[in-house]
ZABA-583136 format. One record per residue (C-alpha): residue in one letter; x, y, z. Coordinates in steps of 0.02 Angstrom, whole numbers. Example, Ala and Ser with C-alpha at 12.3 -4.5 7.8 and 13.67 -1.06 7.14 Angstrom:
! residues 2
+--------+--------+--------+--------+
| residu |      X |      Y |      Z |
+--------+--------+--------+--------+
|      a |    615 |   -225 |    390 |
|      s |    684 |    -53 |    357 |
+--------+--------+--------+--------+
This chain:
! residues 125
+--------+--------+--------+--------+
| residu |      X |      Y |      Z |
+--------+--------+--------+--------+
|      m |   -162 |  -2223 |    847 |
|      k |    -67 |  -2187 |    686 |
|      c |   -227 |  -2128 |    603 |
|      r |   -261 |  -2002 |    743 |
|      k |    -83 |  -1935 |    732 |
|      f |   -100 |  -1916 |    544 |
|      h |   -263 |  -1817 |    562 |
|      g |   -181 |  -1704 |    691 |
|      l |    -35 |  -1666 |    575 |
|      g |   -153 |  -1635 |    429 |
|      l |   -257 |  -1514 |    532 |
|      m |   -101 |  -1424 |    592 |
|      f |    -39 |  -1410 |    412 |
|      l |   -206 |  -1336 |    354 |
|      l |   -206 |  -1209 |    496 |
|      i |    -27 |  -1153 |    460 |
|      v |    -58 |  -1138 |    272 |
|      g |   -223 |  -1047 |    305 |
|      l |   -143 |   -921 |    422 |
|      w |      7 |   -896 |    310 |
|      g |   -101 |   -872 |    154 |
|      c |   -214 |   -739 |    231 |
|      d |   -151 |   -563 |    208 |
|      t |   -229 |   -428 |    316 |
|      l |   -298 |   -279 |    221 |
|      n |   -373 |   -116 |    280 |
|      m |   -546 |   -102 |    203 |
|      s |   -577 |     71 |    137 |
|      g |   -727 |    151 |    221 |
|      l |   -710 |     50 |    380 |
|      q |   -584 |    123 |    500 |
|      d |   -482 |      3 |    607 |
|      v |   -566 |   -150 |    531 |
|      n |   -456 |   -286 |    456 |
|      i |   -513 |   -407 |    323 |
|      s |   -424 |   -567 |    282 |
|      f |   -522 |   -617 |    127 |
|      v |   -616 |   -515 |     -2 |
|      r |   -701 |   -592 |   -153 |
|      n |   -726 |   -517 |   -324 |
|      i |   -572 |   -405 |   -331 |
|      t |   -561 |   -335 |   -508 |
|      p |   -388 |   -308 |   -582 |
|      i |   -373 |   -124 |   -629 |
|      r |   -325 |   -162 |   -810 |
|      e |   -496 |   -247 |   -832 |
|      i |   -597 |    -93 |   -782 |
|      k |   -677 |    -17 |   -936 |
|      p |   -810 |    117 |   -952 |
|      i |   -980 |     44 |   -993 |
|      q |  -1098 |    176 |  -1060 |
|      d |  -1265 |    195 |   -968 |
|      k |  -1226 |     59 |   -840 |
|      q |  -1192 |     75 |   -654 |
|      v |  -1051 |    -52 |   -628 |
|      t |   -984 |    -75 |   -451 |
|      v |   -812 |   -154 |   -427 |
|      y |   -688 |   -190 |   -288 |
|      v |   -506 |   -146 |   -319 |
|      q |   -357 |   -189 |   -211 |
|      g |   -192 |    -98 |   -216 |
|      k |    -76 |     29 |   -139 |
|      v |   -107 |    215 |   -126 |
|      e |     20 |    304 |   -238 |
|      k |    -38 |    485 |   -233 |
|      q |   -176 |    592 |   -160 |
|      v |   -254 |    754 |   -219 |
|      p |   -369 |    862 |   -112 |
|      l |   -533 |    914 |   -194 |
|      l |   -679 |   1017 |   -128 |
|      q |   -755 |    909 |     11 |
|      r |   -671 |    755 |    -63 |
|      r |   -504 |    677 |   -106 |
|      a |   -438 |    581 |   -254 |
|      y |   -319 |    437 |   -224 |
|      k |   -216 |    351 |   -359 |
|      i |   -223 |    164 |   -325 |
|      n |    -97 |     44 |   -403 |
|      d |   -108 |   -144 |   -415 |
|      s |     11 |   -252 |   -517 |
|      t |    -98 |   -225 |   -673 |
|      g |   -117 |    -36 |   -678 |
|      t |   -176 |    121 |   -590 |
|      i |   -343 |    206 |   -564 |
|      w |   -402 |    364 |   -475 |
|      v |   -531 |    343 |   -337 |
|      v |   -638 |    492 |   -282 |
|      t |   -696 |    480 |   -102 |
|      k |   -746 |    582 |     51 |
|      q |   -612 |    490 |    152 |
|      n |   -460 |    590 |    201 |
|      n |   -366 |    462 |    306 |
|      l |   -279 |    354 |    174 |
|      k |    -90 |    367 |    171 |
|      e |     30 |    345 |     26 |
|      g |     99 |    168 |     24 |
|      e |    -51 |     98 |    119 |
|      s |   -135 |    -60 |     52 |
|      v |   -322 |    -36 |     28 |
|      v |   -478 |   -119 |    -42 |
|      v |   -601 |      4 |   -117 |
|      k |   -780 |    -24 |   -175 |
|      g |   -838 |    100 |   -305 |
|      k |   -941 |    137 |   -459 |
|      v |   -848 |    146 |   -624 |
|      r |   -858 |    320 |   -700 |
|      y |   -786 |    399 |   -857 |
|      k |   -744 |    582 |   -882 |
|      s |   -738 |    630 |  -1066 |
|      i |   -603 |    757 |  -1111 |
|      p |   -608 |    794 |  -1298 |
|      i |   -459 |    896 |  -1357 |
|      a |   -428 |    940 |  -1540 |
|      g |   -538 |    797 |  -1600 |
|      e |   -450 |    671 |  -1489 |
|      e |   -528 |    585 |  -1337 |
|      l |   -414 |    599 |  -1185 |
|      g |   -544 |    548 |  -1055 |
|      e |   -508 |    441 |   -904 |
|      v |   -593 |    300 |   -809 |
|      y |   -604 |    323 |   -621 |
|      l |   -700 |    254 |   -471 |
|      e |   -821 |    348 |   -360 |
|      e |   -818 |    263 |   -190 |
|      e |   -985 |    205 |   -121 |
+--------+--------+--------+--------+
C-alpha cells in the first residue's frame, strides 16, 4: 500500500513539474497554434554568416520593432543574447509578442569607406 501511494505522489510531482516547465509559444507561420516544446533553438548571438551555405535556424524571442517592406515585413527579434531582423510575408506579429521563427541565415554586405557595415538577418521559410 505504501509503495502504491509513493508511485502516485511521484507521478503527480512529474505532472506538476512538466506542466509548470512548459511555456506556451506562438509558432511563427502557424496562426492560432500553440507549441509547448521546440528543439534546436539557436541563441541569436551564435548566428554567424556562413558564405555559400544555406543554414536554417530557429530563433525564439520577443518582437521589438516592425518595419513594412514591399509585400513583406521585417521584425526585430530579441532574445536574452541579442537581436536579429527577420524578413517575412507575415503581417500579424505584434510588438512584445513571443515568437519562434524558422529561417535561413542571410548576410547583406554594406561596404562604406572601406569598412564593412553589413548585417546578418533571417529570411523566414
